[in-house]
NUNU-792699 format. One record per residue: residue in one letter; x negated, y, z of N, C-alpha, C in turn; residue number from 1. Coordinates in steps of 0.05 Angstrom, whole numbers. Each point is the difference from the previous one (the first is absolute). Layout:
<nodes>
<aa=a&nc1=X&nc2=Y&nc3=Z&cac1=X&cac2=Y&cac3=Z&cc1=X&cc2=Y&cc3=Z&i=NUM>
...
</nodes>
This chain:
<nodes>
<aa=m&nc1=2254&nc2=394&nc3=877&cac1=-28&cac2=1&cac3=2&cc1=-14&cc2=3&cc3=31&i=1>
<aa=s&nc1=-17&nc2=-12&nc3=0&cac1=-10&cac2=5&cac3=32&cc1=-17&cc2=25&cc3=10&i=2>
<aa=e&nc1=-7&nc2=12&nc3=19&cac1=-7&cac2=21&cac3=2&cc1=-24&cc2=-9&cc3=17&i=3>
<aa=r&nc1=-10&nc2=-18&nc3=11&cac1=-29&cac2=-15&cac3=6&cc1=-14&cc2=4&cc3=-34&i=4>
<aa=f&nc1=-16&nc2=9&nc3=6&cac1=-26&cac2=-3&cac3=-13&cc1=-27&cc2=-10&cc3=10&i=5>
<aa=a&nc1=-16&nc2=-21&nc3=4&cac1=-20&cac2=2&cac3=0&cc1=-15&cc2=3&cc3=-19&i=6>
<aa=v&nc1=-30&nc2=22&nc3=-4&cac1=-15&cac2=11&cac3=-14&cc1=-37&cc2=-15&cc3=6&i=7>
<aa=t&nc1=-3&nc2=-17&nc3=-15&cac1=-25&cac2=-12&cac3=3&cc1=-24&cc2=18&cc3=-10&i=8>
<aa=q&nc1=-22&nc2=-2&nc3=6&cac1=-22&cac2=19&cac3=-21&cc1=-33&cc2=-30&cc3=-4&i=9>
<aa=k&nc1=2&nc2=2&nc3=-31&cac1=-24&cac2=-23&cac3=2&cc1=-22&cc2=19&cc3=-15&i=10>
<aa=a&nc1=-24&nc2=-7&nc3=2&cac1=-21&cac2=11&cac3=-16&cc1=-20&cc2=-21&cc3=-17&i=11>
<aa=v&nc1=-3&nc2=8&nc3=-24&cac1=-29&cac2=-19&cac3=-25&cc1=-9&cc2=17&cc3=21&i=12>
<aa=l&nc1=-12&nc2=-15&nc3=15&cac1=-34&cac2=7&cac3=16&cc1=-12&cc2=-12&cc3=-14&i=13>
<aa=i&nc1=-32&nc2=29&nc3=0&cac1=-14&cac2=-9&cac3=-33&cc1=-28&cc2=0&cc3=24&i=14>
<aa=g&nc1=-14&nc2=-22&nc3=-9&cac1=-17&cac2=8&cac3=30&cc1=-25&cc2=8&cc3=-19&i=15>
<aa=p&nc1=-26&nc2=7&nc3=-1&cac1=-29&cac2=21&cac3=2&cc1=-14&cc2=-8&cc3=-27&i=16>
<aa=e&nc1=0&nc2=19&nc3=-22&cac1=-25&cac2=-7&cac3=-17&cc1=-18&cc2=-18&cc3=6&i=17>
<aa=p&nc1=-13&nc2=-18&nc3=-25&cac1=19&cac2=4&cac3=-20&cc1=17&cc2=-30&cc3=0&i=18>
<aa=q&nc1=-3&nc2=-8&nc3=8&cac1=28&cac2=-28&cac3=-2&cc1=24&cc2=21&cc3=-4&i=19>
<aa=k&nc1=8&nc2=13&nc3=21&cac1=19&cac2=3&cac3=2&cc1=21&cc2=-18&cc3=0&i=20>
<aa=r&nc1=6&nc2=-21&nc3=16&cac1=21&cac2=-16&cac3=7&cc1=17&cc2=1&cc3=21&i=21>
<aa=i&nc1=23&nc2=-6&nc3=-7&cac1=27&cac2=-2&cac3=7&cc1=-9&cc2=-17&cc3=23&i=22>
<aa=l&nc1=22&nc2=16&nc3=17&cac1=6&cac2=-20&cac3=30&cc1=23&cc2=-12&cc3=1&i=23>
<aa=l&nc1=-1&nc2=-22&nc3=-1&cac1=29&cac2=-22&cac3=5&cc1=8&cc2=-3&cc3=42&i=24>
<aa=l&nc1=19&nc2=-9&nc3=2&cac1=0&cac2=-4&cac3=12&cc1=26&cc2=-29&cc3=6&i=25>
<aa=e&nc1=-17&nc2=-21&nc3=21&cac1=17&cac2=-28&cac3=-4&cc1=20&cc2=0&cc3=30&i=26>
<aa=n&nc1=31&nc2=4&nc3=1&cac1=2&cac2=-3&cac3=26&cc1=7&cc2=-20&cc3=9&i=27>
<aa=e&nc1=6&nc2=-3&nc3=27&cac1=-1&cac2=-31&cac3=9&cc1=15&cc2=-22&cc3=-19&i=28>
<aa=d&nc1=21&nc2=11&nc3=-8&cac1=28&cac2=-16&cac3=-22&cc1=-22&cc2=-10&cc3=-24&i=29>
<aa=g&nc1=-20&nc2=10&nc3=-10&cac1=-16&cac2=-2&cac3=-22&cc1=0&cc2=7&cc3=-12&i=30>
<aa=i&nc1=21&nc2=22&nc3=-6&cac1=14&cac2=21&cac3=-14&cc1=-27&cc2=14&cc3=-7&i=31>
<aa=w&nc1=-9&nc2=12&nc3=-30&cac1=-14&cac2=16&cac3=-4&cc1=6&cc2=35&cc3=3&i=32>
<aa=e&nc1=-10&nc2=22&nc3=1&cac1=16&cac2=18&cac3=1&cc1=-20&cc2=23&cc3=7&i=33>
<aa=l&nc1=-3&nc2=29&nc3=-7&cac1=-12&cac2=22&cac3=-5&cc1=4&cc2=12&cc3=41&i=34>
<aa=p&nc1=-24&nc2=6&nc3=-2&cac1=2&cac2=16&cac3=27&cc1=25&cc2=25&cc3=2&i=35>
<aa=g&nc1=13&nc2=-2&nc3=32&cac1=17&cac2=26&cac3=-2&cc1=20&cc2=-1&cc3=18&i=36>
<aa=g&nc1=20&nc2=4&nc3=11&cac1=21&cac2=-2&cac3=19&cc1=10&cc2=22&cc3=-2&i=37>
<aa=q&nc1=21&nc2=-2&nc3=14&cac1=27&cac2=11&cac3=1&cc1=-3&cc2=30&cc3=6&i=38>
<aa=l&nc1=19&nc2=18&nc3=-6&cac1=-8&cac2=39&cac3=7&cc1=25&cc2=-1&cc3=32&i=39>
<aa=y&nc1=-19&nc2=8&nc3=15&cac1=15&cac2=15&cac3=15&cc1=25&cc2=18&cc3=5&i=40>
<aa=v&nc1=20&nc2=6&nc3=0&cac1=13&cac2=23&cac3=10&cc1=-13&cc2=20&cc3=2&i=41>
<aa=g&nc1=3&nc2=22&nc3=-20&cac1=-12&cac2=33&cac3=3&cc1=-29&cc2=-7&cc3=-3&i=42>
<aa=e&nc1=-14&nc2=-16&nc3=-13&cac1=-22&cac2=-9&cac3=1&cc1=-22&cc2=10&cc3=-25&i=43>
<aa=d&nc1=-11&nc2=23&nc3=-3&cac1=-9&cac2=4&cac3=-26&cc1=-12&cc2=-18&cc3=-11&i=44>
<aa=p&nc1=13&nc2=-18&nc3=-28&cac1=-17&cac2=-13&cac3=-18&cc1=-26&cc2=-6&cc3=2&i=45>
<aa=e&nc1=-16&nc2=13&nc3=-16&cac1=-32&cac2=-3&cac3=1&cc1=-2&cc2=-5&cc3=34&i=46>
<aa=r&nc1=-3&nc2=5&nc3=18&cac1=-10&cac2=-1&cac3=23&cc1=12&cc2=-26&cc3=1&i=47>
<aa=g&nc1=32&nc2=-9&nc3=4&cac1=7&cac2=-26&cac3=10&cc1=-20&cc2=-19&cc3=-30&i=48>
<aa=l&nc1=-2&nc2=6&nc3=-21&cac1=-14&cac2=-26&cac3=-3&cc1=-24&cc2=-5&cc3=0&i=49>
<aa=k&nc1=-20&nc2=30&nc3=2&cac1=-22&cac2=-15&cac3=20&cc1=0&cc2=-2&cc3=24&i=50>
<aa=r&nc1=22&nc2=-6&nc3=19&cac1=3&cac2=-16&cac3=32&cc1=3&cc2=-12&cc3=-12&i=51>
<aa=a&nc1=19&nc2=-13&nc3=-20&cac1=7&cac2=-29&cac3=0&cc1=-33&cc2=-15&cc3=-7&i=52>
<aa=i&nc1=-7&nc2=12&nc3=-18&cac1=-14&cac2=-29&cac3=-20&cc1=-27&cc2=10&cc3=32&i=53>
<aa=s&nc1=-3&nc2=16&nc3=12&cac1=-20&cac2=0&cac3=26&cc1=14&cc2=-24&cc3=14&i=54>
<aa=e&nc1=18&nc2=2&nc3=6&cac1=14&cac2=-17&cac3=22&cc1=-9&cc2=-29&cc3=4&i=55>
<aa=v&nc1=2&nc2=-11&nc3=-24&cac1=-1&cac2=-27&cac3=-24&cc1=-24&cc2=5&cc3=-6&i=56>
<aa=t&nc1=-13&nc2=-1&nc3=-15&cac1=-36&cac2=-1&cac3=-9&cc1=-14&cc2=13&cc3=15&i=57>
<aa=g&nc1=0&nc2=22&nc3=21&cac1=-15&cac2=29&cac3=12&cc1=-22&cc2=9&cc3=-21&i=58>
<aa=l&nc1=6&nc2=10&nc3=-27&cac1=-6&cac2=8&cac3=-13&cc1=7&cc2=26&cc3=-6&i=59>
<aa=d&nc1=-10&nc2=22&nc3=-2&cac1=-2&cac2=35&cac3=2&cc1=9&cc2=5&cc3=-35&i=60>
<aa=v&nc1=11&nc2=2&nc3=-12&cac1=4&cac2=1&cac3=-24&cc1=22&cc2=37&cc3=-4&i=61>
<aa=q&nc1=-20&nc2=-5&nc3=-32&cac1=15&cac2=32&cac3=-9&cc1=30&cc2=-24&cc3=-15&i=62>
<aa=v&nc1=28&nc2=22&nc3=1&cac1=10&cac2=2&cac3=-13&cc1=4&cc2=19&cc3=-17&i=63>
<aa=g&nc1=0&nc2=-22&nc3=-31&cac1=7&cac2=15&cac3=-20&cc1=31&cc2=10&cc3=-12&i=64>
<aa=e&nc1=5&nc2=-3&nc3=-27&cac1=23&cac2=5&cac3=-8&cc1=20&cc2=-22&cc3=-7&i=65>
<aa=p&nc1=24&nc2=-11&nc3=16&cac1=16&cac2=-21&cac3=-21&cc1=5&cc2=-18&cc3=-24&i=66>
<aa=v&nc1=-5&nc2=-9&nc3=-2&cac1=3&cac2=-13&cac3=-28&cc1=14&cc2=-24&cc3=-5&i=67>
<aa=l&nc1=17&nc2=-3&nc3=13&cac1=33&cac2=-10&cac3=4&cc1=11&cc2=2&cc3=17&i=68>
<aa=t&nc1=32&nc2=-3&nc3=-5&cac1=23&cac2=3&cac3=27&cc1=28&cc2=-10&cc3=-14&i=69>
<aa=t&nc1=4&nc2=-20&nc3=29&cac1=29&cac2=-13&cac3=-17&cc1=10&cc2=2&cc3=27&i=70>
<aa=a&nc1=32&nc2=-6&nc3=-16&cac1=16&cac2=-7&cac3=22&cc1=25&cc2=-23&cc3=0&i=71>
<aa=w&nc1=10&nc2=-15&nc3=16&cac1=2&cac2=-25&cac3=-5&cc1=24&cc2=-4&cc3=29&i=72>
<aa=e&nc1=19&nc2=-25&nc3=2&cac1=21&cac2=-7&cac3=17&cc1=-9&cc2=-7&cc3=15&i=73>
<aa=l&nc1=1&nc2=-1&nc3=29&cac1=-19&cac2=-27&cac3=8&cc1=19&cc2=-5&cc3=31&i=74>
<aa=g&nc1=30&nc2=-14&nc3=-8&cac1=9&cac2=-17&cac3=16&cc1=23&cc2=18&cc3=-2&i=75>
<aa=a&nc1=10&nc2=11&nc3=21&cac1=19&cac2=16&cac3=-2&cc1=-8&cc2=39&cc3=2&i=76>
<aa=d&nc1=-22&nc2=7&nc3=-12&cac1=-13&cac2=25&cac3=12&cc1=-16&cc2=-5&cc3=-30&i=77>
<aa=g&nc1=-25&nc2=27&nc3=5&cac1=-14&cac2=-2&cac3=-31&cc1=-31&cc2=9&cc3=17&i=78>
<aa=a&nc1=1&nc2=3&nc3=-26&cac1=-46&cac2=-6&cac3=19&cc1=-7&cc2=16&cc3=-30&i=79>
<aa=f&nc1=-28&nc2=19&nc3=4&cac1=-15&cac2=10&cac3=-9&cc1=-24&cc2=2&cc3=2&i=80>
<aa=a&nc1=-18&nc2=0&nc3=-29&cac1=-22&cac2=-3&cac3=0&cc1=-21&cc2=10&cc3=-13&i=81>
<aa=a&nc1=-22&nc2=13&nc3=10&cac1=-23&cac2=27&cac3=-12&cc1=-11&cc2=-24&cc3=-3&i=82>
<aa=i&nc1=-34&nc2=6&nc3=-24&cac1=-19&cac2=-9&cac3=10&cc1=-9&cc2=18&cc3=-18&i=83>
<aa=y&nc1=-24&nc2=10&nc3=20&cac1=-34&cac2=14&cac3=-17&cc1=-14&cc2=-16&cc3=0&i=84>
<aa=v&nc1=-11&nc2=17&nc3=-21&cac1=-27&cac2=-8&cac3=4&cc1=-18&cc2=13&cc3=25&i=85>
<aa=a&nc1=-21&nc2=-16&nc3=13&cac1=-18&cac2=5&cac3=26&cc1=-32&cc2=-7&cc3=-9&i=86>
<aa=h&nc1=-7&nc2=12&nc3=11&cac1=-32&cac2=-8&cac3=6&cc1=-9&cc2=0&cc3=28&i=87>
<aa=s&nc1=-27&nc2=-20&nc3=-3&cac1=-7&cac2=-9&cac3=18&cc1=-40&cc2=5&cc3=-1&i=88>
<aa=t&nc1=-9&nc2=15&nc3=13&cac1=-34&cac2=-10&cac3=-1&cc1=-14&cc2=-18&cc3=8&i=89>
<aa=t&nc1=20&nc2=-27&nc3=15&cac1=-14&cac2=-17&cac3=4&cc1=19&cc2=-31&cc3=-6&i=90>
<aa=e&nc1=-11&nc2=-25&nc3=1&cac1=22&cac2=-21&cac3=2&cc1=-7&cc2=-14&cc3=26&i=91>
<aa=q&nc1=-2&nc2=11&nc3=19&cac1=-1&cac2=-8&cac3=25&cc1=32&cc2=2&cc3=16&i=92>
<aa=a&nc1=13&nc2=-17&nc3=-14&cac1=29&cac2=0&cac3=12&cc1=5&cc2=-23&cc3=38&i=93>
<aa=s&nc1=5&nc2=23&nc3=17&cac1=16&cac2=-31&cac3=12&cc1=27&cc2=4&cc3=4&i=94>
<aa=l&nc1=19&nc2=-20&nc3=-2&cac1=11&cac2=-17&cac3=5&cc1=25&cc2=6&cc3=19&i=95>
<aa=a&nc1=23&nc2=19&nc3=4&cac1=16&cac2=-6&cac3=21&cc1=28&cc2=-5&cc3=-11&i=96>
<aa=g&nc1=14&nc2=0&nc3=15&cac1=32&cac2=4&cac3=-6&cc1=20&cc2=-25&cc3=-27&i=97>
<aa=g&nc1=-18&nc2=-27&nc3=11&cac1=26&cac2=-13&cac3=-1&cc1=-17&cc2=-21&cc3=-35&i=98>
<aa=h&nc1=-31&nc2=10&nc3=-8&cac1=-7&cac2=-11&cac3=-20&cc1=-15&cc2=-12&cc3=3&i=99>
<aa=a&nc1=-19&nc2=-22&nc3=-18&cac1=-16&cac2=-21&cac3=3&cc1=-26&cc2=-3&cc3=-18&i=100>
<aa=r&nc1=4&nc2=22&nc3=-23&cac1=-17&cac2=7&cac3=-7&cc1=-10&cc2=16&cc3=-27&i=101>
<aa=a&nc1=-23&nc2=5&nc3=6&cac1=0&cac2=34&cac3=-25&cc1=-30&cc2=-8&cc3=-13&i=102>
<aa=v&nc1=6&nc2=4&nc3=-33&cac1=-5&cac2=-11&cac3=-13&cc1=-6&cc2=31&cc3=-25&i=103>
<aa=w&nc1=-34&nc2=4&nc3=-6&cac1=6&cac2=27&cac3=-16&cc1=-18&cc2=-15&cc3=-36&i=104>
<aa=l&nc1=22&nc2=1&nc3=-13&cac1=-4&cac2=-9&cac3=-20&cc1=4&cc2=25&cc3=-36&i=105>
<aa=d&nc1=-17&nc2=-17&nc3=-19&cac1=3&cac2=19&cac3=-14&cc1=28&cc2=9&cc3=-15&i=106>
<aa=p&nc1=8&nc2=16&nc3=-1&cac1=34&cac2=4&cac3=-21&cc1=7&cc2=-23&cc3=-16&i=107>
<aa=e&nc1=-20&nc2=-7&nc3=-16&cac1=26&cac2=-21&cac3=-17&cc1=-1&cc2=-25&cc3=14&i=108>
<aa=l&nc1=-27&nc2=-9&nc3=24&cac1=13&cac2=-16&cac3=11&cc1=27&cc2=-4&cc3=21&i=109>
<aa=a&nc1=0&nc2=31&nc3=11&cac1=21&cac2=9&cac3=22&cc1=28&cc2=-6&cc3=-13&i=110>
<aa=v&nc1=5&nc2=2&nc3=-17&cac1=24&cac2=8&cac3=-11&cc1=6&cc2=-37&cc3=-10&i=111>
<aa=k&nc1=-18&nc2=-22&nc3=-1&cac1=6&cac2=-21&cac3=-7&cc1=4&cc2=-18&cc3=28&i=112>
<aa=r&nc1=3&nc2=12&nc3=25&cac1=12&cac2=-6&cac3=31&cc1=35&cc2=1&cc3=-2&i=113>
<aa=e&nc1=2&nc2=-16&nc3=7&cac1=39&cac2=-8&cac3=9&cc1=1&cc2=26&cc3=12&i=114>
<aa=l&nc1=-4&nc2=19&nc3=-5&cac1=12&cac2=30&cac3=7&cc1=30&cc2=3&cc3=-15&i=115>
<aa=n&nc1=28&nc2=26&nc3=7&cac1=21&cac2=-3&cac3=-7&cc1=-12&cc2=27&cc3=-31&i=116>
<aa=d&nc1=14&nc2=-5&nc3=-11&cac1=10&cac2=12&cac3=-31&cc1=-7&cc2=35&cc3=4&i=117>
<aa=t&nc1=8&nc2=3&nc3=14&cac1=-2&cac2=38&cac3=7&cc1=-37&cc2=4&cc3=14&i=118>
<aa=q&nc1=0&nc2=-13&nc3=14&cac1=-32&cac2=6&cac3=18&cc1=-22&cc2=-12&cc3=-31&i=119>
<aa=r&nc1=2&nc2=-19&nc3=-11&cac1=-19&cac2=1&cac3=-21&cc1=12&cc2=13&cc3=-15&i=120>
<aa=h&nc1=17&nc2=14&nc3=-24&cac1=10&cac2=26&cac3=-14&cc1=-17&cc2=18&cc3=19&i=121>
<aa=a&nc1=1&nc2=2&nc3=28&cac1=-18&cac2=26&cac3=4&cc1=-29&cc2=-10&cc3=4&i=122>
<aa=i&nc1=-6&nc2=-19&nc3=-1&cac1=-39&cac2=0&cac3=2&cc1=-5&cc2=2&cc3=-26&i=123>
<aa=t&nc1=10&nc2=-9&nc3=-25&cac1=5&cac2=3&cac3=-23&cc1=-10&cc2=42&cc3=-8&i=124>
<aa=r&nc1=34&nc2=5&nc3=2&cac1=3&cac2=38&cac3=4&cc1=-31&cc2=8&cc3=16&i=125>
<aa=a&nc1=-5&nc2=-6&nc3=16&cac1=-21&cac2=4&cac3=14&cc1=-27&cc2=7&cc3=-12&i=126>
<aa=t&nc1=-8&nc2=-22&nc3=-3&cac1=-23&cac2=-4&cac3=-23&cc1=-10&cc2=11&cc3=-16&i=127>
<aa=e&nc1=25&nc2=6&nc3=-10&cac1=4&cac2=4&cac3=-33&cc1=-8&cc2=27&cc3=-1&i=128>
<aa=t&nc1=10&nc2=12&nc3=28&cac1=-10&cac2=32&cac3=0&cc1=-19&cc2=9&cc3=11&i=129>
<aa=e&nc1=-21&nc2=-15&nc3=11&cac1=-24&cac2=0&cac3=13&cc1=-18&cc2=5&cc3=-20&i=130>
<aa=p&nc1=-18&nc2=22&nc3=4&cac1=-21&cac2=7&cac3=-15&cc1=-24&cc2=-17&cc3=0&i=131>
</nodes>
């Protein structure tokens, strides 16, 4: 087993009421994903996720609880991802970090995009627990 382990954090980022739409990002390879990024060594998870989302979208978000965690092999190394629910008071995102497009979608439309199963499941979990 490898001693190297990458840690990724993502967020099911829910926009303001009344729409409460979900932000999805399309990367330059045409792959849709939730916003987030790598956690740095020694970085607090909540602060790290807020930093990563801000770097990619320019948004200042409120991070809630994790809705899903998963681990897998990545070549000779390992990987771990935690997906949280987070909230934004605006849908005014600016793109950076290798993303071509950002869209805010109703949850039932977001899960129909070409996301991986883990992210799709996280959206379902996060929106089921929303009041």
